[in-house]
PLY file of the C-alpha trace (Angstrom):
ply
format ascii 1.0
element vertex 120
property float x
property float y
property float z
element edge 119
property int vertex1
property int vertex2
end_header
223.77 -126.44 -63.35
223.05 -130.15 -64.26
219.61 -132.13 -64.16
218.28 -135.83 -64.93
215.08 -135.98 -66.77
213.06 -138.37 -68.47
211.73 -137.06 -71.46
207.65 -137.37 -71.61
207.76 -137.25 -75.98
207.37 -140.93 -76.72
206.82 -143.87 -74.75
210.66 -144.53 -74.64
211.20 -142.53 -71.85
214.55 -141.53 -72.49
216.97 -140.77 -69.76
218.08 -137.47 -70.77
221.49 -135.62 -68.66
220.91 -131.85 -69.19
223.93 -129.26 -68.24
222.13 -126.04 -68.37
224.02 -122.22 -67.94
220.66 -119.97 -66.78
223.40 -116.87 -68.18
223.95 -117.83 -71.34
220.93 -119.14 -71.82
222.74 -123.09 -73.10
221.42 -126.29 -72.84
223.89 -129.38 -73.55
221.23 -132.32 -73.46
222.45 -135.94 -73.45
220.99 -139.48 -73.00
218.04 -139.06 -76.02
217.63 -141.30 -78.97
215.97 -137.87 -80.86
215.75 -134.45 -81.82
212.72 -134.24 -79.74
214.18 -135.05 -76.64
216.31 -131.50 -76.86
214.04 -129.43 -77.67
212.21 -131.36 -74.71
215.40 -130.45 -72.13
215.51 -126.78 -73.40
211.82 -126.18 -72.95
212.47 -127.93 -70.05
214.96 -125.54 -68.50
214.23 -122.32 -69.51
210.41 -122.01 -70.12
208.54 -125.48 -68.16
204.94 -125.49 -69.61
202.22 -127.94 -68.65
198.10 -128.81 -69.77
196.41 -127.95 -66.77
193.73 -129.78 -65.40
189.97 -128.50 -62.83
186.62 -127.59 -62.23
185.07 -125.07 -61.97
181.51 -124.34 -60.87
178.17 -124.05 -62.83
174.87 -123.03 -61.67
173.36 -126.81 -63.26
172.58 -129.15 -60.65
172.90 -131.57 -63.04
176.97 -130.98 -63.09
177.68 -128.77 -60.49
181.33 -129.00 -61.39
182.73 -128.88 -64.93
186.02 -129.94 -65.88
188.19 -128.33 -67.79
191.22 -127.63 -69.03
194.20 -124.85 -70.40
193.63 -125.00 -74.24
197.65 -124.84 -74.88
200.50 -125.67 -72.43
200.23 -123.13 -69.48
203.83 -121.43 -67.69
204.52 -123.99 -64.80
205.12 -120.68 -62.59
201.39 -119.59 -63.25
199.57 -122.64 -62.38
198.90 -121.77 -58.80
197.50 -118.71 -59.38
195.01 -119.82 -62.70
194.09 -122.42 -60.28
193.07 -120.69 -57.24
191.16 -118.06 -59.72
190.01 -120.99 -61.55
188.21 -122.10 -58.13
186.37 -119.40 -57.58
184.52 -119.29 -60.95
181.16 -119.86 -61.87
179.73 -120.91 -65.28
176.14 -121.03 -66.00
175.07 -123.05 -69.22
175.14 -123.43 -72.41
177.84 -124.11 -72.82
179.73 -126.82 -75.86
182.90 -129.23 -75.27
185.78 -126.92 -76.65
183.98 -123.69 -75.54
186.05 -121.08 -73.92
185.64 -120.67 -70.73
187.73 -118.31 -69.60
189.59 -116.09 -72.20
193.23 -114.91 -72.34
194.40 -117.12 -68.70
196.57 -115.04 -66.89
197.29 -112.60 -70.00
199.52 -115.15 -71.43
197.63 -115.51 -74.50
195.93 -119.21 -73.37
192.48 -119.73 -73.52
191.06 -122.31 -70.23
188.05 -124.10 -72.29
184.73 -126.71 -71.06
185.92 -130.39 -71.93
182.06 -132.00 -71.19
178.92 -130.05 -73.14
176.88 -128.11 -69.65
172.91 -128.46 -71.08
171.10 -125.54 -70.46
0 1
1 2
2 3
3 4
4 5
5 6
6 7
7 8
8 9
9 10
10 11
11 12
12 13
13 14
14 15
15 16
16 17
17 18
18 19
19 20
20 21
21 22
22 23
23 24
24 25
25 26
26 27
27 28
28 29
29 30
30 31
31 32
32 33
33 34
34 35
35 36
36 37
37 38
38 39
39 40
40 41
41 42
42 43
43 44
44 45
45 46
46 47
47 48
48 49
49 50
50 51
51 52
52 53
53 54
54 55
55 56
56 57
57 58
58 59
59 60
60 61
61 62
62 63
63 64
64 65
65 66
66 67
67 68
68 69
69 70
70 71
71 72
72 73
73 74
74 75
75 76
76 77
77 78
78 79
79 80
80 81
81 82
82 83
83 84
84 85
85 86
86 87
87 88
88 89
89 90
90 91
91 92
92 93
93 94
94 95
95 96
96 97
97 98
98 99
99 100
100 101
101 102
102 103
103 104
104 105
105 106
106 107
107 108
108 109
109 110
110 111
111 112
112 113
113 114
114 115
115 116
116 117
117 118
118 119
């Protein structure tokens, strides 16, 4: 399988061509100007991940929606399920910026954290 990607690891935005074999897991990358392009393309082909941002409801009249994000990059296939869950969640003050809102989201070991303080 051959796929074209644009590397997002630095502002250079190298145009990568990736030849990936799912059977063997072998990944050949061309077009990169640094080793980060190879690691990015390999990760993107074998286990794509993204930082997820969303909002959750609160019981606070001052801040009815609290912005949150994943503490680390989250597996891309699980993102819709995570978002569906987050949109049903309601949190209560007080929360500091960086406090865990949802620990171990979807059994991935990745926490969802508050990105703003929620005063009580």
